N, C-alpha and C positions, 0 to 999 in steps of 0.2 A: 525210199520209202513207198515210192509207185511198188518196184518189186514185193516189197514188205502182204501190198494192199490187195495184191492179184491172189497172191496166198491165199492172202488168209482166206478170200472172198471165194477164189474155188473150194477152200476146206466148208464154208460156209450152207453151198449149194449141194457137194458132196455128203452136209451132213444134214442138210435138208432131203436131198431120195433127187434136188436135183442134176446129178454128174454119178455115173459110176467107175469101179474104179477099173475097166476097160473103155473109157467112154473115147468113140471114135471120134471125126473129126465135120463130119455133120450131124451132128445131137452136138461137139462144142457149136457149129457157128450158131444151132437153133438155140440155145443160150447164152451166146456171146449176151444181146442184146439185157439180157436181165442180171447177166455180171455183170454189166457198165451202170445199170439203174442200182444195182445194191451200191457200185463203187463211189459213182456220185450221191447216195443219202448218207454212205460210213464220209466221207468228206468233207459231206455242209451240217454236218455232226461234229462234226470235229472242228469246221472253222464256226459256228456257234456258239460251241464251248468257247472256247477259246476268247467270241467277244465279250460276252456271257461275266465270263472273267472278268476283262479284263473293265467290262462298265463299271461293276463293283465293286473293283480296287477300291476307280477315280470316283467313285461313289463312296465309299469310303474315309477314301485319303482326305474329300472334299467336307464331309459331316467333320472327321477328327483335327485334321488343322483350315480355319473354315480363311485366315489371310493366311495368303499366298503370301512367301519373301521374294 
């Protein structure tokens, strides 16, 4: 999962012009913090969506089956 997240983040940075195909170590170190921010944002978004869906499932289940056995 982490490997694919790193790959997707690098692809995103390349598409936005933050990376070039021949990025050297100095440039990679400069954008390392930006990559971490994008990764944290992706992880936060995934976790928030999981919690939202779980909460909605509990809500709908509680509305449909009012009495729990």
